Each structure stands twice: as C-alpha cells, then as structure tokens.
N, C-alpha and C positions, 0 to 999 in steps of 0.2 A: 305657451304651451295651454291646450284647453282641457285635455284629458290623457289618461295614460292607462296603460294595462301591464301586468308583470305576468308572465308565465315561465314555467319551467323550461327546459330544452331537450329531455331524455329522446333521443329517436325513438323509445318504447310507448312515446304517445301514439304513434303511428301504428295502426294495430296491425298492420302486414308485418312490421317488424317484431312486435310483442309476440304474435303469433297464438299459441296456446294461452299465454298468460294476459292477451288483451283485456279481458274483462275486467283484471285487477286493477286497471287505471280508468275505469269508466267514470267512477266520480269525478277524476282528477281532468278528463279530457272535457267533461260536461261544464266545469267550471271556468277552464279556458276558454271554451265556445261562449259562454255567456260573458265574459270579459271583452271578447273580442267583439260580440252585439253592443256592449256599452260603449266601446269605442265608436262603432258605426253611428250609435246614436246622437253621439256629440256633433257628428257631421264637419269633420275638422275637412280642412282643404289639402291637407297634406299629411299622410302617414309614414312615419320612419319606424322601420323594425330594426332594433339594435341586439345583438349577443356577441359572446364571447367568439373569439377567432383566433385560429394559428396564424402564423404570417401570410401564407397564401390566400387568407380568406378577409385579411383586414380591409379596411377602407370602404368607400360606398359600392354598392350593388345597385345598378337602376332598374327600375320596374322592368318585369319581361326576363330578368336574369333566371337562371334554371338551375336548380340542383338535385340530387337523387338520393336515395338510400340504398344504392347497390353496394356500398362499402358494408352495409348490416345484413346483406343478403339476401334484400329483397330488390326486385324490379321495379321501383316507383318513384317517378320523376314529380317535381313540382314545379313551378312557375310563380316567382315572386309578383304578388298582387294580379294574377292573370293577364289577360290581354284584350280585356275590354272595358276599362275604365277609361273613361272620357280625359283627355288631356295627357296621357300618355304617350309619350315620344317612343318609348320603347313597345309599344304594342305590336303584338305577331311576332316580336324577337325575342331571341336569345341571346344578348351581347355579354361580352366580360367574361370573366374569371366564373367558374361554379361557385354556388353558395355553400358557405361553410354550414356543418351540421346545425349550428343553432338557428340559423337564419332559413334553412330547409325546414325546420320544423316550424318556425313562425309561419314560411309560405302556405305549408299545409294547413294549418290552422285557419289562415286567410281564405284559403280556397275551399275547406270545408263549412265555413262560415258564410261563403258565398260574396266575399267583399266585393263591392261596386260603389263604394263612396267616394274615394279621392285616390289619386297616385298614391304609388307605394314608392319607397326607396327603402333599401336595406341598408345598414352599417354594421360591418364586422370589427368589433374592439378587441385591440390586443389584449390577452388577461394581463400581461404585465404592466399594462399602462398605468402610470402614477395615478393618484386621486386628485391632484391637482388639475393634471391633464384632462382627464374624465370630466370634472365639473367644466372646465372651459369649453369642452366638446359640447356639453349638453347646452351650456349657455347659447352658443351659437346654433343649434339644432332651435332651441326655442324663437331666435331672433329671426329664422328664416322665413317666417311666414306668420300672417295673423293668427291663422287657426291652425296649430300643429298639433299632432297626436304622438304617443310614441307607444309602440308595443315592445315591451323590454323583455327579452329571453334570457333566462338564467337560473340556476341552480343555486340551491344553498350548500352547507358543507354536505362532504362525502365522508364522514367519518361519525356517524351516529350510531353503528351497532359495529358488532364482531365482523360481521359478513358484508359491511361497507366496502365500497372500490378503495377507501382508504384506511380501512381497519376502524376500530374505537379509540376516538379521542376525546377524553372526557371536557374537554373545552367546547367542542362541537353546539352541543345542545344549547349553551348559553349564549354563543354566536349567532343561531338560529332564531333563538328567541328574541334576540336584538332587531335582527332584520324584519321578523314579522310585526314586532311593535311599530318598528318605522314605516312600515309599509300600510300598516292598519292606520295610522296617525297622518300619514303624508307629510312624515318629517324628515325633509330634505337634509337637516343638519345631521341627524342621525346616520343617516346614508351616507353623507359625506365623510364621517368621520371612522367608518369601518376601517378596521385594522387591514392594510395591505399585506403585511407579513403573516398574521394570523391567517387571514383568508387564504393566502398560498399554501399554507402548512395542514389547512382543514380542507384544501381541494374543492374551494367554494368557487365554482367556474363564474357564478353571479356577479361576483364584487365590482368588476369594472362598469357592465353596462348599468348596474343599480347607481354608481356614481356618477355615470353619464346622465340618470334621472334624476338625480339629486342636482345638478347643475340646470337641467332644464326646467325643474320645477319651482326653483328660487322664485319668491314673490307672487307665484301664480295663484295663491289662494284656494289650492283643490284640496278636497276632503277624501280621506283614503277609507277603504273598505278591503278588509281581508276575507277572502272566499275560502281560502283553501292552506291548511298548514299541517302537513305530515311530511314523513319520512318514509317511505315506501323504500326497501331495498338499501336502507342506512342512508339515503341522501336526503337533504331537507328540499323539499318542494313547496313553493308559493304561488298562490294566485290573488292577485288584488287589484283593485281599481281605483282610480283617481280620477276625479270629475268635480 
C-alpha cells in the first residue's frame, strides 16, 4: 500500500442531506476533499474504498456501482469511481447491489474531487467482523497490486455528548483519542488492538474498516497526518492522510 486516507461517513457530509445545517460541516468536507486529493497525488494504480456495511452491503462493489441518499430524504445518486476512469470494466454500467451508505458517501467524495486517477473498487466491511479477519482482509488488499491506495470510511464513537446517538458514555473520549493518536502516527498496531467489544458498546462504526487499514498498512513505512478531530453531534469524526 502506498497511501491511505481516512474520512468519516455520515450522510450529512452531502449538503443536500444536511440541508439548512450544511454549513456546519464545511470544514469537515474541505478536510475530506484534501485527503482525497492527497490520494490522487500518490498516483495509485488501484483505489479501494472500504466502509462499514450491514449484511446486504458487504463484500466487493465494482467500479460503476451506484448508491443513493433517497433513504435520507433527497434524490441524490452517486456512482463509484464515475464512468470514465481508464481500465474500468464497469465503465458506463451500474452492476451489482447498491452501495451501502458509507460507500455512497465515499463515492460522493470521489465525484466531488473529480477522481480520474485509477480504477476504484468498494468494499463493504461487516461491522461485527473480528479484528483478526479485518487484518487479514487488509493484508490481502495491500498485496493485490503494487500501488494500492485505500480510502477508509468510518466514524468514531457515537457517545461523546448527552445528545449523541448513543447518549453520553464517559469512555468515548478516551477511545476516540486513541484512534486519533493512531491515525496521526500511522500506528497500525494500535489500530489492530482496538477493543472490538468496547467499540460496539460505543457505536464506533469505523472499528472494522480501521482494522482493515491496519492490516493493509503493516510494514508499508507510511507516515500519518491527522487533519480533523472533532465530535459534532456527539460523534467522533477523523480525517487523516497516510503517505
């Protein structure tokens, strides 16, 4: 693996979904787009977008797969990787199952950034997937091509405030702080050792994708940079770049 970016995956990143509150996440959107631009600058030969998914959205999603935000009240569709990237077998098509929400947000970011660098594949990662399996998946992805990059979609805890989706849990701030530290230093061992049970209790939807990143980044010698670490709406959101 030559590069990675980590972005949160709330549908609120899409301005049409956020509606009147869209401006509240302007800084987060800008940080995400900067992270995607850094991925493009690495010139990968393959980009994999990985994010949490329920059963129907698990597994691979080819370039050209589509998703939408109709379930969030807006008629916005996205296509993974667009349809004009060289080498895409799925160009112009919309094969397979619809993208899960996390990958739809990733596809939206790529569209907004004008991604045209390399073919894209989506990977929906089941949130209950055990850490050791996540790491194995990451190692396999890293070995799939010489110049692989990952765009990892996933949120931290959802228990940072009284109004958070999971209410306030005093353990949430420390959990998110450890994730932020690991992302800032590209510490794959720390990501690999995130507590699966604690992550579940804190509703941290990014645990499994982050552990896929841990497996993919083993031995790659990447350096980390944390670009965003906030908890709007009581949910931990991180943006990081590894290169």
